[in-house]
C-alpha positions as CSV (number, residue, x, y, z in Angstrom):
1,M,158.5,126.8,125.1
2,R,157.5,125.3,121.7
3,L,154.0,125.7,120.4
4,V,154.0,122.3,118.6
5,M,156.4,119.5,117.9
6,G,157.1,119.5,114.2
7,F,159.4,119.3,111.2
8,D,163.1,118.8,111.6
9,Y,164.7,121.2,109.2
10,K,168.3,120.2,110.0
11,N,168.0,116.5,109.3
12,A,165.3,116.4,106.6
13,P,166.2,116.0,102.9
14,P,166.4,119.4,101.0
15,I,163.3,118.5,98.9
16,E,161.2,118.0,102.0
17,V,162.5,121.2,103.5
18,Q,161.6,123.1,100.4
19,K,158.2,121.5,100.3
20,K,157.6,122.4,104.0
21,L,158.7,126.0,103.5
22,K,156.5,126.5,100.5
23,E,153.6,125.1,102.6
24,I,154.3,127.7,105.3
25,L,154.5,130.4,102.6
26,Q,151.1,129.5,101.4
27,Q,149.7,129.6,104.9
28,T,151.3,133.0,105.5
29,G,149.6,134.4,102.5
30,G,152.4,136.6,101.1
31,H,153.4,136.8,97.5
32,L,156.9,135.5,97.9
33,T,159.0,132.9,96.1
34,L,162.1,131.6,97.8
35,S,165.2,131.0,95.7
36,S,167.4,128.0,96.3
37,R,170.0,130.4,97.8
38,A,167.4,131.7,100.3
39,L,166.3,128.2,101.1
40,S,169.9,127.2,102.0
41,D,170.2,130.4,104.1
42,V,167.1,129.4,106.0
43,E,168.3,125.8,106.6
44,D,171.7,127.2,107.9
45,A,170.1,129.8,110.2
46,I,167.5,127.5,111.9
47,Y,168.4,125.9,115.2
48,P,167.9,122.1,115.6
49,G,164.3,121.5,116.7
50,E,163.2,125.0,115.9
51,Q,159.9,125.4,114.2
52,I,159.0,128.0,111.6
53,F,155.4,129.4,111.8
54,A,155.4,132.3,109.2
55,I,157.6,133.6,106.4
56,G,157.5,137.0,104.7
57,E,159.7,139.7,103.5
58,G,160.0,143.4,104.2
59,V,162.3,146.4,104.2
60,L,164.4,147.2,107.3
61,N,167.2,149.8,107.2
62,L,166.8,150.2,103.4
63,D,167.5,146.5,102.8
64,M,165.1,143.7,101.8
65,W,164.9,141.1,104.5
66,L,163.4,137.6,104.7
67,I,161.3,137.4,107.9
68,L,161.0,134.1,109.7
69,V,158.8,133.7,112.8
70,T,159.8,130.7,114.8
71,D,158.8,129.2,118.1
72,R,161.9,131.0,119.7
73,R,162.6,134.2,117.8
74,I,162.0,136.4,114.8
75,L,164.8,135.8,112.4
76,L,165.6,138.3,109.7
77,L,167.9,137.3,106.8
78,C,169.3,139.6,104.1
79,R,171.6,138.8,101.3
80,G,173.0,142.3,100.7
81,L,174.6,143.4,97.5
82,L,177.5,145.3,99.0
83,F,178.1,143.6,102.4
84,G,177.0,140.0,101.8
85,F,174.8,137.9,104.0
86,K,173.4,139.5,107.2
87,S,171.1,138.2,109.8
88,K,169.3,139.7,112.8
89,T,167.6,137.9,115.6
90,I,164.9,139.2,117.9
91,E,164.2,136.7,120.7
92,L,160.5,136.3,121.6
93,E,161.4,136.6,125.3
94,K,162.7,140.2,124.7
95,I,159.7,141.5,122.7
96,S,157.4,143.7,124.6
97,A,154.8,144.5,121.9
98,V,154.0,144.0,118.2
99,T,151.8,146.4,116.2
100,S,151.1,147.0,112.6
101,E,150.3,150.1,110.5
102,P,148.4,149.0,107.4
103,G,148.6,150.8,104.1
104,R,146.7,150.2,100.9
105,M,148.8,147.2,99.7
106,M,151.7,147.0,102.1
107,T,151.9,147.1,105.9
108,T,154.6,148.2,108.4
109,L,155.2,145.9,111.3
110,I,156.6,147.4,114.5
111,V,158.3,145.1,116.9
112,K,159.2,146.6,120.3
113,E,162.2,145.1,121.9
114,G,163.0,146.9,125.2
115,R,163.6,150.5,124.2
116,F,164.2,149.7,120.5
117,N,161.6,149.6,117.8
118,H,162.2,147.5,114.7
119,E,160.1,148.9,111.9
120,I,159.8,146.4,109.0
121,S,158.0,148.1,106.2
122,N,156.6,147.0,102.8
123,I,155.3,143.7,104.0
124,H,152.4,142.3,101.9
125,K,149.2,143.0,103.8
126,D,148.1,139.3,104.1
127,A,151.6,138.2,105.2
128,A,151.8,141.0,107.8
129,V,148.5,139.9,109.5
130,T,149.7,136.3,109.7
131,I,153.1,137.3,110.9
132,E,151.7,139.5,113.6
133,K,149.3,136.8,114.8
134,K,152.1,134.2,114.9
135,I,154.4,136.5,116.9
136,K,151.6,137.2,119.4
137,A,150.9,133.5,119.7
138,G,154.6,132.9,120.4
139,L,154.6,135.6,123.0
140,K,151.5,134.1,124.7
141,A,153.1,130.6,124.7
142,N,156.3,132.0,126.3
143,E,154.2,133.8,129.0
144,I,152.5,130.5,129.9
145,G,155.8,128.7,130.1
146,L,157.5,131.2,132.3
147,P,158.4,130.0,135.8
148,A,156.2,131.4,138.6
149,E,159.1,131.6,141.1
150,T,160.1,135.0,142.4
151,L,163.4,135.8,143.9
152,P,163.6,137.1,147.4
153,E,165.0,140.4,146.2
154,D,162.0,140.8,143.9
155,E,159.6,140.3,146.8
156,H,161.4,143.0,148.8
157,L,161.3,145.4,145.9
158,A,157.6,144.7,145.4
159,N,156.9,145.4,149.0
160,L,158.8,148.7,148.8
161,A,156.9,149.7,145.7
162,E,153.6,148.9,147.4
163,L,154.7,151.0,150.4
164,V,155.5,153.9,148.1
165,K,152.1,153.6,146.4
166,R,150.4,153.6,149.8
167,R,152.3,156.8,150.9
168,E,151.5,158.5,147.6
169,A,147.8,157.7,148.0
170,R,148.1,159.2,151.5
171,L,147.0,155.9,153.2
172,I,150.0,156.1,155.5
173,D,152.0,159.1,156.9
174,D,155.7,159.6,156.6
175,E,156.5,158.2,160.0
176,E,154.7,154.9,159.3
177,F,156.4,154.8,155.8
178,D,159.8,155.1,157.4
179,R,159.0,152.4,160.0
180,E,157.7,150.0,157.3
181,K,160.6,150.8,155.0
182,A,163.1,150.0,157.8
183,K,161.4,146.6,158.5
184,I,161.6,145.7,154.8
185,M,165.2,146.8,154.5
186,E,166.1,144.8,157.7
187,K,164.5,141.7,156.2
188,Y,166.3,142.3,152.9
189,I,169.7,142.6,154.6
190,A,169.1,139.6,156.9
191,G,168.4,137.7,153.8
């Protein structure tokens, strides 16, 4: 789900793209200047129709990365000295939490994706606050846009989980638990 309809990075003239990215940089609040090489990397990496909400830079795995927060993902771009251009994508749908650990001048942003933590350090404090807010806004927008449909298997699993909770809370005995479990499994198999 997109937060807003906006700028078309793929079809706009390079001067307009540069102007728009500088505007986003000012809104983000970091002290960063994008080289023309970085600008072309951004243009190449963005999907058609994708919107950029925040730009910053930080250190991940001992390399300096350009951080782009879009309406679909967090995009990390690095022009490494030894291995050339690298990019990493963290889809907003897969992010479970975002936290920050502020320092005096710089902040560390921790993005939790499933069981992995991506720690991006040395982000300018102002930029880190904006980046964190934009990621959380994107997560909230994705939550609202999720379909409310549940699969039948999910319903059966939820019923089993509820049954286990009732047994653990000693609201039902083992015999009743077994009877209810058999009914749920019968419905699941019947389909």
